[in-house]
N, C-alpha and C positions, 0 to 999 in steps of 0.2 A: 367646449367654449371656442367660438370663432377667433381667429388670430386678428390682432390689430393690424391695420394697413401700414405698409412701409412708407415712412415720410422722409427718411434720410439714408443715403448710402455712404458708408465710411470705407474708403479704400486704404489698404496698406500701400506703401510706395514701392519698395524693392521687391521685384518679382511679380508685382501686380500692375503697377503703372509703368515701371521701367524694367527692362530686361537685364538686371544687374547681378542676379544671383550667381550665374556662371562666372562672371568676372570676379566677384568678391570671394567666391570659394577658392579660386586660384590664388588670390592675394592672401587669404587666410592661411592657405597651405604654405606659402612662402614665408609668412611671418612666423608661424609655429616652428617651421624648420630652422629659421634663423635663431629662434629662442632655444632650440635644442629639445623640443618636445613635439615631434612630428605628429600631425593628425591626418588620417586618411580622408579622402573626399566624403566617404560615407559617414565618418565620424563628424566632419564639419557640418554636413547636412543635418545630422541628427541633433547635434549639440549647439550649433552656432546660428544657423539660418533663422532669422526672425527673433533672435534673442536680444536682450539688452547688453550694453557694454559690461555691466556688472556680472551677468551670467557668463559672458565670454571670458572675462578676466578670471572668474572663479574656476572655470573649467581648466584654463591653462595653468593656473597656480596649483591646482590639484595634481596635474600631471607633472609639473616641474618639481613639486614638493617644496616650494618656497613662495614667498610673497613677491609681487611685482611692485615697482615704485608707482606712486600716484602719477597719473598722466602718462604712463608708459606707452600707450598706443599712439600718442601724438608723433612719436618718432617714425611711425610707419604711415602716417596720413598721406604722404606724397605718393605712396604706392597705389593706394585706392584712387587718388585724384588723377594720376597719370593714366591708369588703366581705364577708368570711367570716361575720361576725356577722349580717349582714343577709340573706345569700343561701344559705349552705351547707346542703346536704341530704346524706343518705346516698345512695350509688350505688344505682340501681334494682336490686332483687333481691338485694342483699347480705345483708339480714336472713334471707331464705329460705335462702340458701347457708350462712350460719353456723349456722342451726338444723339444717340437714341434716348439716353436719360434726359438730355436737355429737351428733346421733343416731347417727352412724357412729363415735363416740368417737375422732375424728381430731383431734389437737391442732392449734392454730393460734396464730400470733403476728403482730405487725406489725413491719416493719423499713423505716424511712423515712429519706430524706436530710434531713428536717426535724429541728428540735431537739425535745427531750422536751416542753417547754411547748407548742409548736405542735401536736405530735401529740396530746397529751392534750386540748388545747382543741378540736381538730377532732372528736375522738371524743365529747367532752361535748356539743358543739353538735348532734350528729346522733344522740344517745342510743345511741351504740355503746360508751361507756366501760365499761359493766358487762360487756361481752363480752371485754375485754382488761385483765387485771390488770397491776400494775406489773411483775411478773416476765416479762411477755410483750410488752413494748414496747421496741423497740430503735431507736436513733438513730445517724445518721452521726457524731454527736459522741462516740459511744462508741469509735470506731475511728480509725485514722490516716487512712484514705482512704474517702470515700463512693463511691457508685455513679458511674461504671460499673465501679469496681474491686470485687472480690468480698469485700472485708474485712467489710462489714456483714452480709452473708448468712452468712458463715462464723462470725462472732461470734454471730449469733442461733442458728444450729444448735448451736454449742458450748454456749451458755448453756442451751439447752433439752435438751441431752444427746442429740442426734440426729446420726447420720452424715450429712454433706452429700449423699451419694448417695441417701439416703432422704427427702430434702426436695423439696417442690414450691414454686415461687415464683410468685405471681400479680402480674403487673406490667402497666402500661399504657404504658410508655415504652421506647424503644430502649435507653436507658442502663441501665434496670433489667433488661431481658432479657439484655443483654450481661453484666451483673454475675452474673446467675443462671447463665448458661452457664460463665462463668469460675470460678464456685464449684463446678462439677460437679453442679448441681442441675437438675431438670426445670423448664422455664419454661412458664407458661400466660399468654399475652399477651391481655389484654382490650382489644378494639377497639370497645367500645360507647360510648366517649367521643370525644375529639378525635383520637386517634392512628389513622391508617389502618392496616389489617391488614398492608399490605406492609412497614411499618417494623418489624413485630414478628416476621415469619416467619423461620424459619431452623432449624438443627439443634436437636434436643431441645426443641422449642417447639410447643405446641398453641395456636392462635389461635382465640378465640371472642368472641361479641358479646353474650351474654346471661348475666349473673352467675348466674341460676338454673340454668344448665347446668353450672356448675363442678363441683358434687359428682359428677355422673355422669361427667364427663370425668376427674376424679381417680380414681374407682373403675376406670374403663376403663384407666387408666394404671398401676394397681397399688395403689391405696389399699385 
C-alpha cells in the first residue's frame, strides 16, 4: 500500500530546533549531584533526554530511595535559565531546513515536553520565534501524558487539522521517537547532537545527522 503524503512536520524543540541538550545535560548532572544521587552523562542521556518531568522525577526518586516534594525542580529553574541565556544557539542547519520547508509550502509546528514559557524563551533566544506562531507551539502541559506517550503528537496533529498518518516527527531522543511511532507517524531521528544513531533506529524511522538534509528526506518519504 502506498504511503500517504506528508502534510505536517512536527519538530521537537530541545536538540532539534535549539542546541540545548549539551547545556541541559550539564545542569542535570549538577542537580543530581546536589541532591546526592549523581548520574553520569551516559545515564542522563539514556534516562532523561526527551523525557517528561514525571519520568525525570521518578528516576531520581528511584535512585534516592525517597519521594521528592511536589514542585521540587522549581528550585533549580534558575540554573537552566542562566545557562541557556548564556549559551543557547539554534541547531546547525535548522534555518536552512525551515526555509526549504516554507518554499515547499509544507506546514510545520513544534511539540515539546517543555512548558510553553520555556519553549517560547528558547525560540526567542535563538531568533526562531518568528518561525512559530502561537497556534503552532504545543507543550506536554496541554495533554495528560507527555512523551514517550503519543498524546502530545496526536494533540498537535489534531490542532493543526492533519491526519496523524500524514505527519512526520523530527526528534533527537528515544522517548520522542517512541512517541511518534505510537502516534502512527513517520519519525525522523536526528543524531547530529548527543544521541547516538543506534538509539533512534527502528520501524518507520529515518535517522540522519545533518539538519540540512531533512527537506530532501521528507520529500523522498512523500512530502
